[in-house]
All heavy atoms as an XYZ file, in Angstrom:
795
protein
N      25.584    -35.839    -64.462
C      24.440    -36.679    -64.649
C      24.742    -38.134    -64.270
O      23.843    -38.952    -64.259
C      23.961    -36.609    -66.097
O      24.920    -37.144    -66.956
N      26.004    -38.411    -63.993
C      26.367    -39.809    -63.636
C      26.245    -39.996    -62.127
O      26.403    -39.063    -61.349
C      27.799    -40.137    -64.087
C      27.928    -40.208    -65.578
C      28.722    -39.304    -66.283
C      27.257    -41.189    -66.285
C      28.828    -39.376    -67.668
C      27.374    -41.282    -67.683
C      28.164    -40.381    -68.349
O      28.296    -40.460    -69.686
N      25.980    -41.219    -61.713
C      25.827    -41.507    -60.300
C      27.113    -41.722    -59.550
O      27.215    -41.347    -58.391
C      24.947    -42.772    -60.115
C      23.526    -42.530    -60.528
O      23.022    -41.437    -60.405
N      22.892    -43.577    -61.063
N      28.101    -42.370    -60.184
C      29.331    -42.676    -59.482
C      30.547    -42.107    -60.242
O      30.709    -42.367    -61.433
C      29.524    -44.178    -59.294
O      29.448    -44.821    -60.588
C      28.452    -44.772    -58.377
N      31.337    -41.317    -59.506
C      32.567    -40.750    -60.071
C      33.685    -41.073    -59.088
O      33.513    -40.936    -57.885
C      32.433    -39.221    -60.234
C      33.721    -38.631    -60.734
C      31.283    -38.867    -61.160
N      34.823    -41.521    -59.612
C      35.949    -41.920    -58.752
C      37.252    -41.320    -59.280
O      37.490    -41.346    -60.506
C      36.052    -43.430    -58.646
N      38.038    -40.837    -58.355
C      39.448    -40.505    -58.660
C      40.229    -41.670    -58.083
O      40.212    -41.915    -56.900
C      39.856    -39.197    -57.958
C      39.019    -38.052    -58.464
C      41.359    -38.948    -58.194
C      39.252    -36.721    -57.712
N      40.881    -42.412    -58.970
C      41.625    -43.608    -58.544
C      43.109    -43.236    -58.445
O      43.712    -42.810    -59.437
C      41.412    -44.796    -59.497
C      39.896    -45.134    -59.557
C      42.168    -46.003    -58.996
C      39.569    -46.282    -60.476
N      43.640    -43.448    -57.293
C      45.054    -43.111    -57.020
C      45.881    -44.400    -56.941
O      45.340    -45.480    -56.783
C      45.163    -42.351    -55.683
S      44.164    -40.891    -55.629
N      47.178    -44.267    -57.039
C      48.070    -45.417    -56.968
C      48.006    -46.134    -55.630
O      47.984    -47.352    -55.541
C      49.510    -45.014    -57.237
C      49.795    -44.591    -58.651
C      51.247    -44.351    -58.883
C      51.701    -43.159    -58.103
N      53.053    -42.695    -58.475
N      48.035    -45.343    -54.538
C      48.132    -45.935    -53.232
C      47.398    -45.068    -52.227
O      46.898    -43.991    -52.550
C      49.585    -46.161    -52.829
C      50.403    -44.901    -53.027
O      49.917    -43.802    -52.733
N      51.634    -45.045    -53.480
N      47.351    -45.483    -50.950
C      46.647    -44.758    -49.920
C      47.295    -43.402    -49.649
O      46.642    -42.395    -49.410
C      46.591    -45.568    -48.616
C      45.766    -44.973    -47.505
C      44.336    -44.754    -47.930
C      45.831    -45.833    -46.282
N      48.613    -43.345    -49.726
C      49.341    -42.092    -49.491
C      48.907    -41.034    -50.510
O      48.641    -39.887    -50.142
C      50.853    -42.345    -49.615
C      51.686    -41.107    -49.333
C      53.171    -41.430    -49.457
O      53.716    -41.972    -48.448
O      53.754    -41.164    -50.515
N      48.794    -41.374    -51.765
C      48.348    -40.447    -52.784
C      46.881    -40.081    -52.606
O      46.478    -38.933    -52.830
C      48.560    -41.085    -54.153
C      48.419    -40.096    -55.305
C      48.740    -40.732    -56.625
O      49.947    -40.875    -56.945
O      47.787    -41.056    -57.372
N      46.097    -41.023    -52.124
C      44.683    -40.759    -51.848
C      44.544    -39.710    -50.769
O      43.724    -38.783    -50.892
C      44.004    -42.074    -51.391
O      44.140    -43.043    -52.404
C      42.529    -41.855    -51.117
N      45.328    -39.790    -49.712
C      45.261    -38.826    -48.633
C      45.750    -37.464    -49.082
O      45.276    -36.454    -48.610
C      46.054    -39.317    -47.440
C      45.503    -40.630    -46.804
C      46.424    -41.092    -45.689
C      44.106    -40.396    -46.293
N      46.691    -37.409    -50.006
C      47.155    -36.150    -50.588
C      45.999    -35.435    -51.308
O      45.775    -34.255    -51.144
C      48.309    -36.388    -51.532
C      48.819    -35.145    -52.280
C      49.401    -34.142    -51.306
C      49.864    -35.557    -53.296
N      45.254    -36.195    -52.112
C      44.082    -35.632    -52.798
C      43.086    -35.117    -51.787
O      42.490    -34.043    -51.982
C      43.423    -36.662    -53.701
C      44.002    -36.750    -55.059
C      44.896    -37.767    -55.387
C      43.657    -35.826    -56.054
C      45.428    -37.832    -56.670
C      44.211    -35.894    -57.315
C      45.087    -36.903    -57.627
O      45.616    -36.992    -58.867
N      42.896    -35.829    -50.693
C      41.945    -35.397    -49.676
C      42.339    -34.035    -49.116
O      41.514    -33.167    -48.913
C      41.888    -36.434    -48.534
C      40.893    -36.068    -47.435
C      40.892    -37.093    -46.350
C      39.935    -36.675    -45.232
N      39.950    -37.610    -44.146
N      43.627    -33.851    -48.853
C      44.091    -32.561    -48.354
C      43.868    -31.459    -49.355
O      43.538    -30.329    -48.995
C      45.570    -32.653    -48.001
S      45.923    -33.701    -46.609
N      44.086    -31.727    -50.639
C      43.915    -30.720    -51.669
C      42.441    -30.278    -51.760
O      42.162    -29.104    -51.907
C      44.389    -31.254    -53.012
C      45.887    -31.431    -53.150
C      46.209    -32.107    -54.468
C      46.602    -30.116    -53.062
N      41.528    -31.215    -51.756
C      40.133    -30.859    -51.910
C      39.512    -30.293    -50.636
O      38.524    -29.556    -50.713
C      39.267    -32.025    -52.467
C      39.756    -32.430    -53.812
C      39.282    -33.197    -51.506
N      40.097    -30.594    -49.500
C      39.581    -30.072    -48.217
C      39.712    -28.593    -48.135
O      38.897    -27.905    -47.496
C      40.250    -30.748    -47.067
N      40.710    -28.038    -48.836
C      40.935    -26.617    -48.768
C      40.241    -25.853    -49.915
O      40.426    -24.664    -50.063
C      42.431    -26.320    -48.789
O      42.973    -26.806    -50.009
N      39.477    -26.544    -50.710
C      38.871    -25.927    -51.875
C      37.386    -25.659    -51.641
O      36.825    -26.036    -50.639
C      39.053    -26.808    -53.123
O      38.199    -27.918    -53.029
N      36.768    -25.039    -52.601
C      35.348    -24.757    -52.553
C      34.488    -26.043    -52.658
O      33.287    -26.032    -52.411
C      34.947    -23.802    -53.668
C      35.162    -24.399    -55.048
C      34.904    -23.405    -56.166
O      35.784    -22.605    -56.444
O      33.819    -23.489    -56.753
N      35.145    -27.128    -53.016
C      34.423    -28.403    -53.199
C      34.477    -29.259    -51.942
O      34.106    -30.429    -51.974
C      35.029    -29.196    -54.342
C      34.929    -28.444    -55.639
C      36.026    -27.845    -56.218
C      33.707    -28.274    -56.287
C      35.926    -27.153    -57.411
C      33.611    -27.572    -57.476
C      34.717    -27.011    -58.016
O      34.629    -26.314    -59.181
N      34.908    -28.696    -50.816
C      34.961    -29.406    -49.582
C      33.603    -30.003    -49.247
O      32.558    -29.337    -49.366
C      35.427    -28.518    -48.456
C      35.674    -29.252    -47.163
O      35.819    -30.481    -47.174
N      35.765    -28.540    -46.079
N      33.518    -31.280    -48.877
C      32.288    -31.928    -48.578
C      31.698    -32.728    -49.725
O      30.738    -33.458    -49.566
N      32.243    -32.555    -50.940
C      31.737    -33.265    -52.101
C      32.586    -34.475    -52.452
O      32.288    -35.176    -53.381
C      31.661    -32.303    -53.304
C      30.680    -31.187    -53.059
C      30.497    -30.343    -54.270
C      29.519    -29.224    -53.946
N      29.089    -28.480    -55.073
N      33.645    -34.691    -51.685
C      34.535    -35.814    -51.938
C      34.497    -36.756    -50.739
O      34.233    -36.356    -49.619
C      35.970    -35.336    -52.133
C      36.159    -34.552    -53.396
C      35.882    -33.195    -53.433
C      36.605    -35.177    -54.529
C      36.058    -32.474    -54.610
C      36.794    -34.446    -55.698
C      36.503    -33.103    -55.733
N      34.774    -38.033    -51.013
C      34.835    -39.030    -49.939
C      36.013    -39.938    -50.220
O      36.115    -40.535    -51.284
C      33.560    -39.842    -49.933
C      33.537    -40.926    -48.896
C      32.145    -41.483    -48.778
N      32.173    -42.474    -47.713
C      31.849    -43.747    -47.885
N      31.480    -44.150    -49.065
N      31.886    -44.585    -46.889
N      36.900    -40.018    -49.230
C      38.041    -40.936    -49.358
C      37.603    -42.306    -48.886
O      37.029    -42.516    -47.836
C      39.251    -40.453    -48.489
C      40.369    -41.470    -48.503
C      39.734    -39.099    -48.998
N      37.861    -43.307    -49.774
C      37.498    -44.689    -49.498
C      38.711    -45.430    -48.994
O      39.769    -45.344    -49.588
C      36.930    -45.360    -50.791
C      36.588    -46.810    -50.506
C      35.743    -44.581    -51.320
N      38.563    -46.130    -47.878
C      39.658    -46.933    -47.366
C      39.179    -48.348    -47.150
O      38.052    -48.691    -47.469
C      40.251    -46.339    -46.094
C      39.281    -46.272    -44.919
O      38.260    -46.977    -44.944
O      39.561    -45.542    -43.975
N      40.029    -49.196    -46.604
C      39.737    -50.626    -46.498
C      38.570    -50.911    -45.557
O      38.002    -52.007    -45.581
C      40.954    -51.400    -46.036
C      41.433    -51.031    -44.655
C      42.667    -51.823    -44.281
C      43.118    -51.400    -42.874
N      44.301    -52.101    -42.458
N      38.163    -49.956    -44.705
C      37.054    -50.177    -43.775
C      35.706    -49.878    -44.381
O      34.686    -50.123    -43.752
C      37.253    -49.323    -42.534
C      38.530    -49.687    -41.781
O      38.868    -50.868    -41.682
N      39.256    -48.712    -41.319
N      35.658    -49.293    -45.586
C      34.388    -48.962    -46.220
C      33.822    -50.169    -46.911
O      34.510    -50.901    -47.606
C      34.579    -47.833    -47.226
C      34.861    -46.510    -46.589
O      34.144    -46.186    -45.608
O      35.767    -45.790    -47.016
N      32.509    -50.334    -46.797
C      31.842    -51.385    -47.546
C      30.579    -50.876    -48.268
O      29.909    -51.606    -48.951
C      31.484    -52.593    -46.657
C      30.611    -52.181    -45.489
O      30.157    -51.065    -45.388
N      30.384    -53.126    -44.584
N      30.321    -49.572    -48.092
C      29.171    -48.949    -48.745
C      29.689    -47.732    -49.544
O      30.477    -46.939    -48.987
C      28.126    -48.485    -47.737
C      26.981    -47.734    -48.402
C      27.583    -49.671    -46.951
N      29.299    -47.627    -50.770
C      29.738    -46.507    -51.609
C      28.538    -45.611    -51.891
O      27.533    -46.081    -52.388
C      30.375    -47.014    -52.884
C      31.568    -47.894    -52.646
C      31.488    -49.263    -52.657
C      32.790    -47.277    -52.349
C      32.581    -50.041    -52.389
C      33.876    -48.058    -52.080
C      33.819    -49.445    -52.105
N      28.677    -44.337    -51.559
C      27.611    -43.376    -51.747
C      27.781    -42.705    -53.071
O      28.850    -42.228    -53.416
C      27.655    -42.331    -50.602
C      26.534    -41.323    -50.762
C      27.578    -43.001    -49.253
N      26.724    -42.659    -53.860
C      26.789    -42.093    -55.203
C      26.742    -40.594    -55.299
O      26.974    -40.030    -56.368
N      26.488    -39.898    -54.167
C      26.342    -38.440    -54.258
C      27.661    -37.680    -54.061
O      27.704    -36.483    -54.109
C      25.321    -37.929    -53.246
C      25.728    -38.173    -51.798
O      26.576    -39.073    -51.574
O      25.195    -37.507    -50.919
N      28.733    -38.414    -53.832
C      30.043    -37.790    -53.627
C      31.033    -38.399    -54.601
O      30.897    -39.531    -55.054
C      30.551    -38.006    -52.217
C      29.675    -37.282    -51.180
C      30.310    -37.335    -49.828
C      29.392    -36.584    -48.864
N      30.015    -36.331    -47.614
N      32.071    -37.616    -54.923
C      33.153    -38.120    -55.753
C      34.082    -38.898    -54.825
O      34.555    -38.396    -53.825
C      33.913    -36.950    -56.409
C      32.978    -36.217    -57.386
C      35.123    -37.471    -57.167
C      33.515    -34.926    -57.951
N      34.304    -40.142    -55.181
C      35.120    -41.014    -54.348
C      36.559    -40.937    -54.718
O      36.885    -40.920    -55.925
C      34.612    -42.452    -54.433
C      33.289    -42.632    -53.787
S      32.569    -44.243    -54.069
C      31.715    -43.901    -55.572
N      37.428    -40.861    -53.747
C      38.883    -40.901    -53.945
C      39.303    -42.238    -53.377
O      39.171    -42.466    -52.161
C      39.601    -39.726    -53.252
C      38.964    -38.390    -53.720
C      41.077    -39.756    -53.525
C      39.473    -37.185    -52.968
N      39.842    -43.087    -54.217
C      40.068    -44.480    -53.819
C      41.421    -44.969    -54.291
O      41.839    -44.683    -55.403
C      38.924    -45.366    -54.361
C      39.026    -46.800    -53.918
C      38.813    -45.285    -55.888
C      37.799    -47.650    -54.193
N      42.164    -45.700    -53.439
C      43.397    -46.293    -53.914
C      43.148    -47.416    -54.906
O      42.106    -48.088    -54.845
C      44.078    -46.818    -52.632
C      43.041    -46.797    -51.581
C      41.911    -45.927    -52.036
N      44.086    -47.626    -55.802
C      43.888    -48.595    -56.891
C      43.607    -49.990    -56.410
O      42.768    -50.669    -56.967
C      45.123    -48.576    -57.794
O      46.257    -48.933    -57.037
N      44.262    -50.417    -55.358
C      44.092    -51.811    -54.903
C      42.702    -52.061    -54.332
O      42.270    -53.198    -54.266
C      45.178    -52.197    -53.907
C      45.287    -51.333    -52.690
C      44.521    -51.537    -51.569
C      46.205    -50.265    -52.693
C      44.627    -50.705    -50.466
C      46.298    -49.433    -51.585
C      45.528    -49.669    -50.489
O      45.612    -48.853    -49.389
N      41.984    -51.017    -53.950
C      40.609    -51.185    -53.483
C      39.584    -51.091    -54.612
O      38.418    -51.401    -54.409
C      40.276    -50.155    -52.384
C      41.001    -50.314    -51.076
C      40.615    -49.213    -50.119
C      40.757    -51.668    -50.446
N      40.015    -50.611    -55.755
C      39.080    -50.439    -56.882
C      38.876    -51.715    -57.669
O      37.969    -51.804    -58.493
C      39.570    -49.324    -57.800
O      40.730    -49.746    -58.501
N      39.689    -52.732    -57.426
C      39.562    -53.985    -58.178
C      38.197    -54.594    -57.947
O      37.745    -54.751    -56.813
C      40.642    -54.952    -57.751
C      40.699    -56.214    -58.594
C      41.892    -57.075    -58.279
C      41.902    -58.283    -59.160
N      43.035    -59.142    -58.900
N      37.485    -54.912    -59.020
C      36.163    -55.467    -58.953
C      35.045    -54.458    -58.917
O      33.890    -54.829    -58.978
N      35.389    -53.180    -58.754
C      34.389    -52.139    -58.736
C      34.295    -51.460    -60.104
O      35.252    -51.513    -60.871
C      34.752    -51.089    -57.705
C      34.878    -51.576    -56.246
C      35.327    -50.410    -55.350
C      33.555    -52.131    -55.770
N      33.164    -50.805    -60.365
C      32.996    -50.056    -61.601
C      32.355    -48.737    -61.253
O      31.525    -48.669    -60.342
C      32.134    -50.821    -62.591
C      32.801    -52.063    -63.127
C      31.903    -52.839    -64.095
O      30.679    -52.853    -63.847
O      32.446    -53.421    -65.012
N      32.750    -47.696    -61.971
C      32.228    -46.331    -61.765
C      31.810    -45.781    -63.122
O      32.373    -46.112    -64.138
C      33.301    -45.460    -61.158
C      33.881    -45.999    -59.879
C      35.044    -46.780    -59.880
C      33.259    -45.807    -58.674
C      35.597    -47.279    -58.713
C      33.752    -46.344    -57.492
C      34.926    -47.088    -57.503
N      30.845    -44.897    -63.098
C      30.393    -44.261    -64.345
C      31.525    -43.435    -64.970
O      31.735    -43.488    -66.157
C      29.189    -43.369    -64.106
C      27.953    -44.192    -63.718
O      27.747    -45.252    -64.298
O      27.181    -43.707    -62.857
N      32.225    -42.698    -64.111
C      33.338    -41.870    -64.564
C      34.535    -42.154    -63.691
O      34.432    -42.257    -62.473
C      32.984    -40.369    -64.453
C      34.142    -39.504    -64.912
C      31.741    -40.054    -65.256
N      35.715    -42.291    -64.331
C      36.971    -42.515    -63.596
C      37.964    -41.449    -64.019
O      38.122    -41.151    -65.201
C      37.532    -43.937    -63.869
C      38.957    -44.099    -63.306
C      36.614    -44.985    -63.235
N      38.709    -40.911    -63.009
C      39.749    -39.949    -63.269
C      41.060    -40.611    -62.727
O      41.098    -41.042    -61.572
C      39.451    -38.634    -62.531
C      38.151    -38.066    -63.035
C      40.607    -37.660    -62.732
C      37.620    -36.914    -62.193
N      42.065    -40.644    -63.595
C      43.357    -41.235    -63.232
C      44.438    -40.204    -63.463
O      44.478    -39.543    -64.510
C      43.642    -42.515    -64.091
C      45.042    -43.054    -63.777
C      42.604    -43.542    -63.816
N      45.340    -40.071    -62.514
C      46.526    -39.193    -62.679
C      47.692    -40.059    -63.098
O      47.984    -41.069    -62.482
C      46.831    -38.499    -61.334
C      48.029    -37.639    -61.413
C      49.304    -37.974    -61.095
C      48.094    -36.290    -61.865
N      50.140    -36.927    -61.280
C      49.414    -35.873    -61.781
C      47.156    -35.434    -62.367
C      49.800    -34.587    -62.149
C      47.561    -34.147    -62.720
C      48.862    -33.751    -62.601
N      48.372    -39.665    -64.181
C      49.497    -40.447    -64.716
C      50.722    -39.550    -64.828
O      50.756    -38.637    -65.627
C      49.109    -40.980    -66.119
C      50.193    -41.839    -66.721
O      51.162    -42.175    -66.004
O      50.048    -42.200    -67.888
N      51.705    -39.847    -63.991
C      52.960    -39.126    -64.059
C      53.914    -39.978    -64.934
O      54.423    -40.989    -64.497
C      53.545    -38.938    -62.662
C      54.813    -38.141    -62.630
O      55.302    -37.771    -63.732
O      55.309    -37.906    -61.542
N      54.114    -39.548    -66.157
C      54.919    -40.341    -67.095
C      56.363    -40.495    -66.662
O      57.023    -41.438    -67.051
C      54.867    -39.717    -68.476
C      53.550    -39.958    -69.162
C      53.645    -39.593    -70.605
N      53.140    -38.244    -70.764
C      53.295    -37.522    -71.853
N      53.944    -38.023    -72.865
N      52.778    -36.318    -71.942
N      56.878    -39.616    -65.833
C      58.230    -39.695    -65.370
C      58.421    -40.599    -64.184
O      59.526    -40.884    -63.747
C      58.755    -38.297    -65.038
C      58.850    -37.399    -66.251
O      59.025    -37.932    -67.393
O      58.731    -36.187    -66.092
N      57.321    -41.106    -63.644
C      57.354    -41.952    -62.461
C      57.666    -43.389    -62.887
O      56.935    -43.979    -63.660
C      56.002    -41.858    -61.754
C      56.025    -42.533    -60.392
O      57.042    -43.154    -60.035
O      55.040    -42.388    -59.651
N      58.731    -43.946    -62.357
C      59.154    -45.307    -62.707
C      58.127    -46.327    -62.203
O      58.093    -47.468    -62.686
C      60.505    -45.613    -62.069
N      57.261    -45.954    -61.294
C      56.243    -46.838    -60.766
C      55.367    -47.378    -61.886
O      55.017    -48.542    -61.873
C      55.389    -46.027    -59.751
C      54.302    -46.822    -59.069
C      54.573    -47.496    -57.891
C      53.019    -46.878    -59.587
C      53.599    -48.226    -57.249
C      52.029    -47.593    -58.935
C      52.326    -48.275    -57.792
O      51.342    -48.978    -57.153
N      55.006    -46.539    -62.838
C      54.104    -46.947    -63.911
C      54.773    -47.933    -64.836
O      54.146    -48.830    -65.393
C      53.599    -45.761    -64.705
C      52.638    -44.919    -63.962
C      52.795    -43.614    -63.616
C      51.399    -45.340    -63.383
N      51.696    -43.180    -62.924
C      50.820    -44.211    -62.759
C      50.687    -46.528    -63.371
C      49.622    -44.259    -62.120
C      49.466    -46.570    -62.720
C      48.934    -45.459    -62.106
N      56.072    -47.800    -65.040
C      56.792    -48.766    -65.897
C      56.793    -50.141    -65.292
O      56.712    -51.158    -65.974
C      58.217    -48.262    -66.167
C      58.268    -47.075    -67.115
C      57.651    -47.368    -68.454
O      57.919    -48.449    -69.002
O      56.902    -46.510    -68.947
N      56.900    -50.195    -63.981
C      56.969    -51.470    -63.288
C      55.587    -52.075    -63.061
O      55.484    -53.281    -62.856
C      57.646    -51.283    -61.921
C      59.078    -50.823    -62.033
C      59.657    -50.453    -60.681
O      59.000    -50.694    -59.658
O      60.763    -49.917    -60.668
N      54.543    -51.274    -63.098
C      53.211    -51.740    -62.750
C      52.182    -51.432    -63.827
O      51.162    -50.806    -63.561
C      52.783    -51.121    -61.397
C      53.655    -51.540    -60.264
O      53.665    -52.686    -59.902
N      54.396    -50.587    -59.705
N      52.451    -51.832    -65.038
C      51.523    -51.552    -66.129
C      50.156    -52.225    -65.931
O      49.154    -51.667    -66.348
C      52.144    -51.981    -67.437
C      53.295    -51.119    -67.876
C      53.840    -51.523    -69.214
C      55.014    -50.624    -69.560
N      55.611    -50.946    -70.798
N      50.137    -53.367    -65.288
C      48.865    -54.042    -65.018
C      48.004    -53.216    -64.084
O      46.766    -53.235    -64.214
C      49.103    -55.424    -64.428
C      49.688    -56.398    -65.450
O      49.592    -56.164    -66.652
N      50.342    -57.416    -64.971
N      48.602    -52.530    -63.151
C      47.875    -51.708    -62.224
C      47.213    -50.530    -62.959
O      46.077    -50.173    -62.694
C      48.783    -51.177    -61.112
C      48.116    -50.309    -60.051
C      47.024    -51.085    -59.344
C      49.150    -49.832    -59.091
N      47.945    -49.972    -63.880
C      47.384    -48.840    -64.682
C      46.217    -49.349    -65.505
O      45.191    -48.689    -65.599
C      48.472    -48.278    -65.577
C      48.062    -47.026    -66.292
C      49.243    -46.478    -67.032
C      48.907    -45.202    -67.777
N      50.077    -44.660    -68.464
N      46.361    -50.528    -66.054
C      45.252    -51.153    -66.821
C      44.049    -51.355    -65.921
O      42.909    -51.044    -66.279
C      45.719    -52.469    -67.408
C      44.589    -53.261    -68.061
C      44.193    -52.955    -69.324
C      43.961    -54.306    -67.398
C      43.141    -53.647    -69.946
C      42.928    -55.005    -67.985
C      42.536    -54.672    -69.273
O      41.493    -55.375    -69.844
N      44.258    -51.855    -64.697
C      43.179    -52.077    -63.754
C      42.443    -50.732    -63.463
O      41.228    -50.707    -63.448
C      43.715    -52.650    -62.467
C      42.718    -52.680    -61.304
C      41.947    -53.987    -61.313
C      43.390    -52.461    -59.988
N      43.205    -49.671    -63.240
C      42.615    -48.387    -62.903
C      41.746    -47.866    -64.068
O      40.656    -47.358    -63.868
C      43.714    -47.407    -62.565
C      44.462    -47.736    -61.275
S      45.980    -46.828    -61.042
C      45.376    -45.198    -60.720
N      42.252    -48.027    -65.253
C      41.547    -47.495    -66.432
C      40.307    -48.305    -66.786
O      39.341    -47.755    -67.327
C      42.484    -47.462    -67.628
S      43.798    -46.240    -67.452
N      40.291    -49.567    -66.460
C      39.133    -50.398    -66.821
C      38.011    -50.353    -65.796
O      37.029    -51.063    -65.929
C      39.573    -51.864    -67.051
O      40.208    -52.352    -65.873
C      40.489    -51.961    -68.251
N      38.112    -49.508    -64.812
C      37.050    -49.355    -63.830
C      35.941    -48.434    -64.343
O      34.868    -48.379    -63.807
C      37.545    -48.761    -62.500
C      38.651    -49.544    -61.809
C      38.278    -50.968    -61.427
N      38.653    -51.849    -62.540
C      38.029    -52.986    -62.866
N      36.987    -53.394    -62.193
N      38.392    -53.728    -63.888
N      36.201    -47.735    -65.467
C      35.257    -46.766    -65.999
C      34.201    -47.445    -66.865
O      34.530    -48.211    -67.766
C      35.999    -45.715    -66.836
N      32.930    -47.131    -66.606
C      31.859    -47.657    -67.434
C      31.560    -46.790    -68.632
O      31.244    -47.275    -69.708
C      30.576    -47.784    -66.571
C      30.554    -48.890    -65.518
C      29.328    -48.754    -64.628
C      30.603    -50.267    -66.194
N      31.611    -45.469    -68.455
C      31.176    -44.541    -69.487
C      32.287    -43.556    -69.917
O      32.445    -43.325    -71.100
C      29.925    -43.773    -69.074
C      28.779    -44.626    -68.712
N      28.070    -45.324    -69.662
C      28.243    -44.963    -67.524
C      27.125    -46.049    -69.055
N      27.206    -45.842    -67.769
N      32.966    -42.964    -68.958
C      33.971    -41.967    -69.276
C      35.234    -42.202    -68.475
O      35.160    -42.516    -67.302
C      33.449    -40.547    -69.013
C      32.291    -40.177    -69.937
C      31.864    -38.733    -69.766
O      32.734    -37.875    -69.480
O      30.687    -38.474    -69.911
N      36.375    -42.008    -69.139
C      37.674    -42.165    -68.488
C      38.481    -40.924    -68.845
O      38.604    -40.518    -70.006
C      38.415    -43.400    -68.993
C      39.873    -43.557    -68.592
C      40.001    -43.753    -67.120
C      40.518    -44.719    -69.356
N      39.078    -40.304    -67.792
C      39.926    -39.116    -67.962
C      41.302    -39.477    -67.391
O      41.385    -39.832    -66.214
C      39.343    -37.919    -67.240
C      38.029    -37.478    -67.807
C      36.822    -37.887    -67.240
C      37.979    -36.632    -68.927
C      35.588    -37.516    -67.783
C      36.733    -36.294    -69.452
C      35.560    -36.703    -68.875
O      34.359    -36.301    -69.412
N      42.296    -39.389    -68.253
C      43.658    -39.635    -67.780
C      44.423    -38.314    -67.875
O      44.537    -37.778    -68.960
C      44.359    -40.700    -68.627
C      43.579    -42.021    -68.565
C      45.806    -40.906    -68.164
C      44.107    -43.111    -69.503
N      44.878    -37.839    -66.768
C      45.663    -36.598    -66.710
C      47.128    -36.952    -66.618
O      47.548    -37.659    -65.684
C      45.226    -35.745    -65.537
C      43.820    -35.204    -65.741
C      42.730    -35.831    -65.203
C      43.608    -34.072    -66.512
C      41.458    -35.366    -65.407
C      42.357    -33.566    -66.725
C      41.263    -34.219    -66.145
O      40.012    -33.742    -66.357
N      47.863    -36.519    -67.616
C      49.291    -36.818    -67.677
C      50.133    -35.574    -67.345
O      49.777    -34.495    -67.760
C      49.684    -37.351    -69.052
C      49.061    -38.661    -69.368
C      49.479    -39.203    -70.716
O      49.844    -38.399    -71.627
O      49.500    -40.415    -70.854
N      51.185    -35.817    -66.645
C      52.099    -34.769    -66.255
C      53.263    -34.701    -67.247
O      53.764    -35.679    -67.696
C      52.623    -34.997    -64.844
C      53.570    -33.980    -64.303
C      52.899    -32.612    -64.184
C      54.049    -34.432    -62.945
């Protein structure tokens, strides 16, 4: 029932990995990878976006993947905060 849903990834490399995963699934065509060349966001698709492009944006629902064993998160706690605060209504954090 929400208009905007985003999967926010750490970087572009992780974003492209998600794109490959969903391209082979039954949900192919329902996702859109956002890169630095995009300036229009379509509400009918789930957006897969790198964290550095999500700054200043807000989404009704945000999905974040958190690998607790990844040293990246220890060094970049502010980035994790940025990713989590993009959600207006619902936030889902998946931890490994």
